[in-house]
SETOR-819124 format. One line per 2 residues: for each residue y negated, x negated, z of C-alpha. Coordinates in nm, 2 decimals. Last residue first. Example, Ala and Ser with C-alpha at 12.3 -4.5 7.8 and 13.67 -1.06 7.14 Angstrom:
<pts>
0.11:-1.37:0.71  0.45:-1.23:0.78
</pts>
This chain:
<pts>
-0.17:-2.84:-1.24  0.02:-2.53:-1.34
0.21:-2.52:-1.00  -0.13:-2.47:-0.83
-0.20:-2.16:-1.03  0.12:-2.00:-0.90
0.08:-2.10:-0.55  -0.28:-1.99:-0.53
-0.22:-1.65:-0.69  0.07:-1.58:-0.45
-0.16:-1.68:-0.16  -0.44:-1.46:-0.29
-0.21:-1.17:-0.33  -0.08:-1.19:0.02
-0.43:-1.23:0.15  -0.53:-0.91:-0.05
-0.24:-0.73:0.09  -0.36:-0.78:0.45
-0.17:-0.55:0.68  -0.27:-0.50:1.05
0.04:-0.58:1.26  0.14:-0.35:1.55
0.46:-0.45:1.71  0.78:-0.30:1.85
1.04:-0.54:1.94  1.38:-0.36:2.00
1.61:-0.40:2.31  1.30:-0.32:2.52
1.31:-0.47:2.87  1.00:-0.68:2.80
0.81:-0.38:2.70  0.72:-0.29:2.35
0.36:-0.29:2.24  0.35:-0.64:2.07
0.00:-0.66:1.95  -0.17:-0.79:1.62
-0.51:-0.59:1.63  -0.61:-0.27:1.46
-0.61:-0.05:1.76  -0.42:-0.11:2.09
-0.55:0.04:2.39  -0.30:0.34:2.40
-0.01:0.10:2.31  -0.09:-0.10:2.62
-0.09:0.19:2.84  0.22:0.33:2.68
0.43:0.00:2.71  0.70:0.08:2.47
1.08:0.12:2.50  1.31:0.12:2.21
1.66:0.08:2.32  1.82:0.28:2.02
1.86:0.60:2.26  1.48:0.54:2.33
1.40:0.62:1.97  1.27:0.97:2.07
0.97:0.82:2.23  0.88:0.58:1.97
0.76:0.82:1.71  0.55:1.03:1.96
0.40:0.69:2.10  0.31:0.57:1.76
0.15:0.90:1.65  -0.05:0.91:1.97
-0.19:0.56:1.91  -0.34:0.64:1.58
-0.50:0.30:1.48  -0.26:0.05:1.32
0.00:0.29:1.19  -0.26:0.54:1.09
-0.47:0.31:0.88  -0.17:0.09:0.77
0.07:-0.10:0.99  0.36:-0.03:1.24
0.63:-0.27:1.26  0.97:-0.22:1.42
1.18:-0.52:1.50  1.55:-0.60:1.59
1.72:-0.30:1.41  2.07:-0.19:1.40
2.37:-0.17:1.14  2.12:-0.21:0.86
2.20:0.16:0.73  2.20:0.30:1.08
1.86:0.14:1.15  1.74:0.27:0.82
1.84:0.62:0.89  1.68:0.62:1.24
1.34:0.48:1.11  1.36:0.73:0.83
1.40:1.02:1.06  1.14:0.91:1.32
0.89:0.89:1.04  0.98:1.24:0.91
0.95:1.37:1.26  0.60:1.23:1.30
0.45:1.41:1.01  0.63:1.74:1.08
0.51:1.74:1.45  0.16:1.64:1.34
0.15:1.92:1.07  0.28:2.17:1.32
0.03:2.08:1.59  -0.25:2.10:1.34
-0.12:2.44:1.24  -0.14:2.56:1.62
-0.49:2.44:1.67  -0.54:2.39:2.04
-0.84:2.18:2.06  -0.63:1.86:2.10
-0.44:1.96:1.78  -0.78:1.99:1.60
-0.88:1.65:1.72  -0.55:1.51:1.61
-0.58:1.66:1.26  -0.93:1.52:1.22
-0.81:1.18:1.30  -0.53:1.23:1.07
-0.75:1.27:0.78  -0.58:1.49:0.51
-0.79:1.79:0.62  -0.77:2.13:0.76
-0.53:2.35:0.56  -0.27:2.23:0.82
0.03:2.24:0.58  -0.16:2.13:0.26
-0.38:1.88:0.41  -0.09:1.72:0.61
0.12:1.69:0.29  0.03:1.91:-0.01
-0.27:1.95:-0.23  -0.33:1.64:-0.42
0.00:1.48:-0.51  0.26:1.77:-0.48
0.03:2.03:-0.61  -0.14:1.83:-0.88
0.18:1.72:-1.03  0.31:2.08:-1.01
0.01:2.20:-1.22  0.07:1.93:-1.47
0.44:2.03:-1.51  0.31:2.38:-1.57
0.32:2.67:-1.31  0.44:3.01:-1.42
0.42:3.14:-1.06  0.78:3.24:-0.99
0.94:3.00:-1.25  0.74:2.70:-1.15
0.79:2.78:-0.79  1.15:2.81:-0.80
1.17:2.48:-1.01  0.98:2.30:-0.73
1.19:2.45:-0.47  1.51:2.34:-0.65
1.38:1.98:-0.62  1.41:2.01:-0.25
1.12:1.82:-0.10  1.08:1.47:0.04
0.72:1.35:0.04  0.44:1.62:-0.04
0.14:1.40:-0.09  -0.20:1.51:0.04
-0.22:1.30:0.35  0.15:1.20:0.36
0.48:1.35:0.45  0.72:1.05:0.41
0.96:1.00:0.13  0.87:1.07:-0.23
0.53:1.12:-0.39  0.48:0.75:-0.46
0.67:0.76:-0.80  1.02:0.66:-0.90
1.09:0.65:-0.52  0.89:0.60:-0.19
1.12:0.58:0.13  1.24:0.21:0.10
1.58:0.04:0.10  1.72:-0.32:0.09
1.40:-0.51:0.10  1.47:-0.86:0.19
1.37:-1.10:0.48  1.70:-1.09:0.67
1.73:-0.71:0.60  1.41:-0.54:0.55
1.44:-0.16:0.56  1.11:-0.01:0.43
0.89:0.28:0.53  0.62:0.44:0.32
0.30:0.61:0.37  -0.01:0.73:0.17
-0.32:0.85:0.37  -0.18:0.57:0.61
0.15:0.46:0.74  0.32:0.13:0.63
0.61:0.15:0.87  0.82:-0.18:0.85
1.17:-0.17:0.97  1.31:-0.52:1.04
1.67:-0.66:1.09  1.62:-1.03:1.17
1.81:-1.35:1.08  1.62:-1.45:0.77
1.30:-1.34:0.95  1.34:-1.62:1.19
1.14:-1.51:1.51  0.85:-1.65:1.70
0.71:-1.30:1.75  0.39:-1.35:1.54
0.59:-1.53:1.27  0.85:-1.23:1.28
0.56:-0.98:1.24  0.40:-1.18:0.97
0.70:-1.19:0.75  0.77:-0.81:0.78
0.39:-0.75:0.76  0.33:-0.94:0.44
0.64:-0.82:0.25  0.58:-0.46:0.33
0.22:-0.48:0.24  0.29:-0.64:-0.10
0.58:-0.38:-0.15  0.34:-0.08:-0.09
0.56:0.08:-0.35  0.93:0.18:-0.41
1.13:0.15:-0.72  1.38:0.43:-0.68
1.54:0.51:-1.04  1.45:0.69:-1.36
1.44:0.40:-1.62  1.44:0.64:-1.92
1.74:0.53:-2.12  1.97:0.37:-1.87
1.85:0.56:-1.57  1.84:0.89:-1.73
2.17:0.82:-1.90  2.33:0.79:-1.56
2.32:1.17:-1.51  2.13:1.22:-1.18
2.25:1.09:-0.84  1.95:0.87:-0.81
2.00:0.50:-0.81  1.78:0.26:-0.58
1.98:0.24:-0.28  2.34:0.23:-0.41
2.19:-0.01:-0.67  2.11:-0.27:-0.42
1.74:-0.33:-0.33  1.61:-0.68:-0.41
1.36:-0.53:-0.66  1.18:-0.39:-0.36
0.93:-0.68:-0.32  0.84:-0.65:-0.69
0.71:-0.28:-0.68  0.35:-0.33:-0.56
0.33:-0.60:-0.82  0.11:-0.92:-0.80
-0.04:-1.01:-1.14  -0.21:-1.36:-1.17
-0.52:-1.47:-1.36  -0.63:-1.82:-1.47
-1.00:-1.87:-1.54  -1.09:-1.97:-1.90
-1.18:-1.64:-2.03  -1.42:-1.55:-1.75
-1.62:-1.25:-1.87  -1.39:-1.10:-2.13
-1.06:-1.22:-1.96  -1.19:-1.09:-1.64
-1.25:-0.73:-1.79  -0.91:-0.74:-1.96
-0.75:-0.80:-1.62  -0.95:-0.52:-1.46
-0.87:-0.29:-1.76  -0.49:-0.37:-1.71
-0.50:-0.26:-1.36  -0.66:0.09:-1.47
-0.40:0.14:-1.73  -0.13:0.07:-1.45
-0.26:0.31:-1.20  -0.29:0.66:-1.33
-0.01:0.65:-1.57  0.23:0.48:-1.35
0.58:0.53:-1.48  0.46:0.61:-1.85
0.22:0.32:-1.83  0.52:0.06:-1.77
0.51:-0.07:-2.13  0.15:-0.16:-2.06
0.27:-0.38:-1.79  0.51:-0.56:-2.04
0.23:-0.59:-2.30  0.00:-0.77:-2.03
0.30:-0.99:-1.93  0.35:-1.10:-2.30
-0.03:-1.17:-2.34  -0.01:-1.38:-2.03
-0.09:-1.33:-1.66  0.08:-1.56:-1.44
0.35:-1.39:-1.24  0.41:-1.24:-0.90
0.79:-1.16:-0.82  1.06:-0.92:-0.93
0.90:-0.81:-1.26  1.06:-0.63:-1.55
1.25:-0.38:-1.34  0.95:-0.15:-1.31
0.62:-0.35:-1.27  0.40:-0.08:-1.12
0.11:-0.10:-0.92  -0.07:-0.43:-1.02
-0.28:-0.58:-0.76  -0.47:-0.87:-0.94
-0.54:-1.23:-0.85  -0.82:-1.42:-1.01
-0.84:-1.79:-1.02  -1.07:-2.11:-0.92
-1.38:-1.91:-0.86  -1.65:-2.17:-0.82
-1.71:-2.15:-1.20  -1.86:-1.81:-1.17
-2.17:-1.95:-1.02  -2.35:-2.03:-0.69
-2.11:-1.89:-0.45  -2.17:-1.67:-0.13
-2.40:-1.39:-0.26  -2.65:-1.19:-0.07
-2.99:-1.35:-0.15  -2.91:-1.60:-0.45
-2.67:-1.36:-0.61  -2.34:-1.52:-0.71
-2.10:-1.29:-0.55  -2.32:-0.98:-0.65
-2.34:-1.10:-1.02  -1.95:-1.13:-1.02
-1.92:-0.77:-0.85  -2.16:-0.62:-1.12
-1.96:-0.79:-1.40  -1.63:-0.65:-1.25
-1.79:-0.29:-1.25  -1.95:-0.34:-1.60
-1.60:-0.45:-1.73  -1.46:-0.15:-1.56
-1.66:0.10:-1.75  -1.97:0.31:-1.77
-2.16:0.19:-1.48  -2.47:0.35:-1.33
-2.53:0.16:-1.01  -2.67:0.23:-0.68
-2.64:-0.06:-0.43  -2.48:0.00:-0.08
-2.50:-0.25:0.20  -2.29:-0.33:0.49
-2.35:-0.53:0.80  -2.12:-0.82:0.89
-2.39:-1.09:0.91  -2.26:-1.24:0.59
-2.31:-0.91:0.41  -2.03:-0.65:0.34
-2.03:-0.48:0.01  -2.09:-0.14:-0.15
-2.14:-0.11:-0.52  -2.24:0.24:-0.65
-2.18:0.52:-0.90  -2.40:0.83:-0.90
-2.42:0.86:-1.28  -2.05:0.86:-1.32
-1.83:0.64:-1.53  -1.72:0.42:-1.23
-1.74:0.63:-0.92  -1.69:0.34:-0.68
-1.74:-0.04:-0.70  -1.60:-0.25:-0.41
-1.65:-0.47:-0.11  -1.55:-0.81:0.01
-1.69:-1.16:0.06  -1.57:-1.50:0.21
-1.26:-1.39:0.35  -1.11:-1.69:0.53
-0.75:-1.79:0.47  -0.86:-2.15:0.54
-0.75:-2.33:0.23  -0.70:-2.00:0.06
-1.07:-1.92:0.05  -1.08:-1.55:-0.02
-1.31:-1.34:-0.24  -1.21:-0.98:-0.18
-1.25:-0.69:-0.42  -1.22:-0.31:-0.48
-1.26:-0.17:-0.82  -1.30:0.21:-0.87
-1.26:0.49:-1.11  -0.90:0.47:-1.22
-0.82:0.20:-0.96  -0.86:-0.16:-0.99
-0.77:-0.39:-0.69  -0.92:-0.74:-0.76
-0.86:-1.06:-0.56  -1.10:-1.34:-0.63
-0.94:-1.66:-0.52  -1.13:-1.98:-0.40
-0.90:-2.27:-0.36
</pts>
């Protein structure tokens, strides 16, 4: 089955065409700067090279149409016409408590996703535009929604509730939802498969660390706690997101500087994290380079970044009564060898022991970096959210036949 996977952002659409019979990626790329004159489509060609085509697109429907035209292009495409696409799977960021699994897109589902707009005002509307674009261009093709929050719906109330007046949960839905769920689900399952372990008997901590980052406690295959909350700003220190911060610090700054709620949203989402502390960059590669050159602020940023990862791993190990597997994934988790080593070093008291030479050579490949003597398996597993979305889409659409 050929599944088109779409990830629609506010001004971009990323895509992969996956043959789920072989798990082979047939094509991938994305449209960026939708609505701007300098918008473009970038994609990987059959020989592995990349090409960029300038586009002036005003909306997501035009972006999706450009992607479909590229896929069917006689020169660079990989299919003859739209009819070869059996289904479309969409990444949907927020499903609130409405969705605990992937679902077939219906009018009712679309309305329920729209009901979550207030919880994800930047993401869910964009996700819906992608769904509506496919409905207009390929009205007969089945569509499936795969929710970032769904995997975390197994968390117990003690993990997802905030110690705010209960009415805010009951009336406004304020609680921990968690994100990156599709990634945490994939790498927790794949790590156990890779190690030859039964996930239903394992205590796994998955570290999805990139420009955004979150850590999840996966107990016997189910999420029982995760670091992101109502929004993706809670938890780890990230590229530009603040992570955990005293709420009193926020109100203090609002009173002292006269900041509005919109000002605070900008600061905690776009101006904080590694970029805010170092005043260098949100890119960990640039931070590590500055640290190696002796920049003290870069060193501080790295120390803070790594300390928060260590803290969450320790907390989740305590919460689950131990840990069997620690997984690193995401852009930083898969490639920044120094971060992995510095995170694992203080965990020796838990029986974590990594092969430093092997860790230093491991970038973006499935590898166990723990030593045979380590009581905890430590692995690097590149995430593949698109494959997870494609598989969910295949399973749901196949059940319709």
